[in-house]
C-alpha positions as CSV (number, residue, x, y, z in Angstrom):
1,M,131.5,100.3,78.7
2,V,133.2,97.2,80.2
3,R,136.5,98.2,81.7
4,E,139.6,96.3,80.7
5,G,140.5,93.5,83.1
6,S,137.2,93.7,84.9
7,E,136.0,90.3,83.8
8,A,139.0,88.7,85.5
9,M,138.1,90.1,88.9
10,I,134.3,89.9,88.9
11,Q,132.3,86.7,88.4
12,L,128.9,87.5,86.9
13,P,125.9,85.4,87.8
14,V,124.7,82.6,85.5
15,F,122.1,84.0,83.2
16,A,120.3,80.7,82.6
17,H,117.0,82.2,81.5
18,Y,118.1,85.3,79.6
19,D,118.2,85.4,75.8
20,F,121.2,87.5,74.7
21,D,119.6,88.6,71.4
22,D,120.8,91.1,68.9
23,S,118.6,93.8,70.2
24,L,120.3,93.8,73.6
25,R,123.8,93.8,72.0
26,A,122.8,96.8,69.9
27,G,121.4,98.5,72.9
28,Q,124.7,98.2,74.7
29,E,126.3,100.5,72.1
30,Q,123.4,103.0,72.2
31,D,123.2,103.0,75.9
32,V,126.6,104.5,76.7
33,D,126.6,108.1,77.9
34,L,129.7,109.2,79.8
35,R,127.9,112.4,81.1
36,R,125.6,110.3,83.3
37,R,126.7,107.4,85.4
38,F,125.2,105.5,88.3
39,T,126.7,103.6,91.2
40,I,125.3,101.4,94.0
41,K,124.7,103.0,97.3
42,D,124.3,101.2,100.7
43,Y,120.9,101.3,102.3
44,D,120.1,104.6,103.9
45,V,117.7,104.9,106.8
46,K,116.5,108.3,105.5
47,W,114.8,106.7,102.4
48,P,111.5,105.8,104.2
49,E,111.2,109.3,105.6
50,Q,111.9,110.8,102.1
51,F,109.1,108.7,100.7
52,S,106.7,109.7,103.5
53,N,107.4,113.4,102.8
54,I,106.8,112.9,99.1
55,K,103.6,110.9,99.7
56,A,102.3,113.6,102.0
57,D,102.8,116.3,99.4
58,L,101.2,114.1,96.7
59,E,98.2,113.5,98.9
60,V,97.6,117.2,99.1
61,D,98.1,117.9,95.4
62,L,95.9,115.0,94.3
63,A,93.2,116.1,96.8
64,E,93.3,119.6,95.4
65,G,92.8,118.2,92.0
66,S,90.0,115.9,93.2
67,V,91.9,112.9,91.9
68,T,90.9,109.6,93.5
69,Y,93.2,106.6,93.8
70,T,93.6,103.4,95.8
71,S,97.0,103.8,97.4
72,I,100.4,105.4,97.2
73,E,103.2,102.8,97.4
74,H,106.9,103.0,98.1
75,I,108.5,100.6,95.6
76,G,111.9,99.7,94.3
77,S,115.1,99.1,96.2
78,T,114.8,102.1,98.5
79,S,111.6,100.5,99.9
80,V,113.5,97.4,101.1
81,P,115.4,97.8,104.4
82,G,119.0,96.6,104.1
83,L,119.0,96.6,100.3
84,C,121.4,98.7,98.3
85,S,120.1,100.9,95.6
86,K,121.1,102.7,92.4
87,A,122.5,106.2,92.9
88,T,122.8,108.5,89.9
89,T,125.5,111.0,89.0
90,D,124.3,113.5,86.3
91,L,127.1,116.0,85.5
92,W,124.7,118.1,83.5
93,A,122.4,118.5,86.5
94,N,125.3,118.6,89.0
95,V,123.7,115.7,91.0
96,W,126.1,113.3,92.6
97,E,125.3,109.8,93.7
98,E,121.7,110.4,94.7
99,A,119.4,107.4,95.3
100,V,116.1,107.4,93.5
101,I,112.8,107.1,95.4
102,D,110.3,105.1,93.4
103,I,106.6,105.9,94.0
104,C,103.6,104.0,92.6
105,I,100.1,105.4,92.7
106,V,97.5,102.7,92.2
107,V,94.1,103.3,90.6
108,P,91.2,100.9,90.0
109,R,91.4,99.1,86.6
110,K,88.1,100.6,85.5
111,E,89.4,104.1,86.1
112,F,92.6,103.6,84.1
113,T,91.4,105.8,81.3
114,Q,92.5,108.8,79.2
115,E,90.2,111.0,81.2
116,K,91.8,109.9,84.4
117,L,95.2,110.5,82.9
118,A,94.2,114.0,82.1
119,H,93.2,114.6,85.8
120,F,96.5,113.2,87.0
121,Q,98.4,115.4,84.6
122,T,96.7,118.5,85.8
123,A,97.0,117.7,89.5
124,L,100.7,116.7,89.3
125,R,101.6,119.6,87.1
126,F,99.9,122.4,89.1
127,G,99.7,121.0,92.7
128,S,100.6,123.5,95.4
129,R,102.9,121.3,97.4
130,Q,105.0,119.7,94.6
131,G,103.7,120.4,91.1
132,G,105.8,120.6,88.0
133,Y,105.5,116.9,87.0
134,H,105.4,116.2,83.3
135,Y,103.8,113.1,81.8
136,I,106.4,111.2,79.8
137,G,104.4,108.2,78.5
138,D,104.3,104.6,79.5
139,G,108.0,103.8,78.9
140,G,107.0,100.8,76.9
141,V,105.1,99.2,79.8
142,Q,101.4,98.6,79.5
143,D,99.0,99.7,82.2
144,R,101.5,102.3,83.6
145,W,101.8,106.1,83.2
146,S,105.2,107.7,84.0
147,F,105.8,111.2,85.3
148,K,109.0,113.2,85.8
149,L,109.8,116.2,88.0
150,K,112.9,118.2,87.1
151,G,115.4,120.1,89.0
152,V,114.7,119.0,92.6
153,V,116.3,116.5,95.0
154,P,116.1,113.8,96.0
155,L,115.6,112.1,92.7
156,R,112.3,110.2,92.1
157,N,110.3,108.1,89.7
158,L,106.6,108.4,89.8
159,Y,104.3,105.9,88.2
160,V,100.5,105.5,88.1
161,V,99.4,101.9,87.5
162,A,96.2,100.0,87.2
163,K,95.2,97.7,90.0
164,G,95.7,94.0,89.0
165,S,98.2,95.0,86.3
166,I,101.5,93.2,85.6
167,P,103.6,96.3,86.6
168,L,101.9,96.5,89.9
169,R,102.2,92.8,90.6
170,A,105.9,93.0,89.7
171,Y,106.6,96.0,92.0
172,I,104.8,94.4,95.0
173,S,106.4,91.0,94.4
174,L,109.9,92.5,94.4
175,R,109.2,94.5,97.6
176,T,107.4,91.6,99.4
177,V,110.0,88.9,98.7
178,L,113.1,91.1,99.3
179,R,111.8,92.4,102.6
180,K,111.3,88.9,104.0
181,D,113.9,86.7,102.2
182,E,117.4,87.7,103.4
183,E,119.1,85.2,101.1
184,L,117.5,86.6,97.9
185,R,118.0,90.1,99.2
186,Q,121.7,89.5,99.5
187,E,121.9,87.8,96.1
188,Y,120.0,90.6,94.4
189,G,122.2,93.2,96.1
190,A,125.4,91.4,95.1
191,T,124.2,91.0,91.5
192,K,123.5,94.8,91.3
193,R,127.0,95.6,92.7
194,R,128.8,93.3,90.2
195,L,126.8,94.6,87.2
196,A,127.3,98.2,88.2
197,M,131.0,97.8,88.3
198,L,130.9,96.6,84.7
199,Y,128.1,98.7,83.2
200,D,127.8,101.9,85.2
201,D,127.2,103.9,82.0
202,Q,125.0,101.3,80.3
203,V,121.8,101.3,82.3
204,R,119.8,99.3,79.8
205,T,122.3,96.5,79.8
206,Y,122.5,96.6,83.6
207,C,118.8,96.3,83.9
208,G,118.6,93.5,81.4
209,L,121.3,91.4,83.1
210,K,119.4,91.5,86.4
211,R,116.5,89.5,84.9
212,P,117.7,86.1,86.0
213,V,117.8,87.0,89.7
214,I,114.5,88.9,89.3
215,R,113.0,85.8,87.9
216,K,114.0,83.9,91.0
217,I,112.3,86.6,93.1
218,F,109.1,86.3,91.2
219,L,109.1,82.5,91.3
220,A,109.5,82.8,95.1
221,D,106.3,84.9,95.2
222,G,104.2,82.4,93.2
223,W,104.7,83.4,89.6
224,T,105.1,80.6,87.1
225,N,107.9,80.6,84.5
226,K,105.3,81.1,81.8
227,E,104.0,84.3,83.5
228,V,107.6,85.6,83.8
229,D,108.2,84.8,80.2
230,E,105.1,86.6,79.1
231,A,106.0,89.7,81.2
232,E,109.6,89.7,79.8
233,A,108.3,89.3,76.2
234,Q,106.0,92.2,76.7
235,A,108.7,94.4,78.1
236,K,111.1,93.6,75.3
237,R,108.5,93.9,72.6
238,D,107.1,97.3,73.8
239,W,110.5,98.9,74.6
240,P,110.7,101.8,72.1
241,E,113.9,102.8,70.4
242,R,115.6,105.7,72.0
243,T,118.7,107.8,71.9
244,P,121.1,107.9,74.9
245,A,119.6,111.3,76.0
246,D,116.1,109.8,75.7
247,F,117.0,107.2,78.3
248,F,117.0,109.9,81.0
249,E,113.9,111.6,79.8
250,Q,111.9,108.5,80.1
251,D,112.4,105.3,82.1
252,E,114.9,102.9,80.7
253,C,114.5,99.9,83.0
254,D,111.6,97.7,82.1
255,L,108.9,96.6,84.4
256,L,111.0,93.7,85.5
257,G,113.7,96.0,86.8
258,E,113.3,98.5,89.6
259,G,111.6,101.2,87.7
260,A,113.7,103.8,86.0
261,I,117.2,104.9,86.6
262,A,117.1,108.4,87.9
263,K,116.4,111.5,86.0
264,T,116.9,114.5,88.3
265,A,114.1,114.4,90.7
266,P,113.0,115.2,94.2
267,T,112.6,114.5,97.9
268,A,111.1,116.7,100.4
269,S,112.8,118.8,103.1
270,P,112.3,118.1,106.8
271,E,109.3,120.4,106.5
272,G,107.8,118.2,103.8
273,R,108.4,120.5,100.9
274,N,110.7,120.0,97.9
275,I,114.0,121.7,97.7
276,I,114.7,123.2,94.2
277,A,118.1,122.2,92.9
278,S,119.0,125.8,92.0
279,E,118.4,126.7,95.7
280,M,120.9,124.1,96.8
281,R,123.6,124.5,94.2
282,P,124.4,128.0,93.0
283,T,126.2,126.6,90.0
284,S,123.4,124.3,88.9
285,N,123.3,123.9,85.1
286,L,120.1,122.1,84.4
287,C,119.3,121.1,80.9
288,H,116.3,119.4,79.3
289,N,117.3,116.0,80.8
290,G,118.6,117.3,84.1
């Protein structure tokens, strides 16, 4: 929902490459859910440690399940020192302005099979260190499997992607360029802050309107305009129709965004183990999308 008078105070970036088609306009109306908002949070030095704890637990769970992989990567805004990140408030889950740690597990292309998916589902669901992850599909993005873990903090998005895939290239490009290019990092952060002030309850619109600056980031990493066009077309074409509640059960930001806006998810305690939300908040009222 755009607040009255906001446009007069905030100058949006020029969206030279984005096609404001009818599907996006329709999505703005469907995307509004006042029970869940997000804001933008300044960089926090604890984010790398949170990722390291999550990674350590995942390594144990995947080893227990005899699941092989190439690497576990920290992606998204929390992986870039100095960059602000989305923080989610979910009133149903009683989570207030928590940043989301995005994790990407890379597997060889030839192993990106349904059999491999079944192995990941078992290991991530029944692992002794974390466990509890549920597979929620591909989120409309080819060569990517998405998993959700409910009722723990900090929040997280977990993806398994094929080596050499467009999603992996996009994640690594964003991280690489934003870590080394201060000017683009500042532009991207400023764009996120402006859009969040206008669309803090419309995550699909927020993600879509970041595409122009994300295009600049990809071009800086050697993508061609044609490659970015093809990736955007795939993301728009494959994005399934969802209700507002569904947006927080699956990942709503396409592969050209940062991954998903948060569901309720986890980070580990100093001992490296997850803290269950109900243990932290006596009044926690978790629901199916909490």
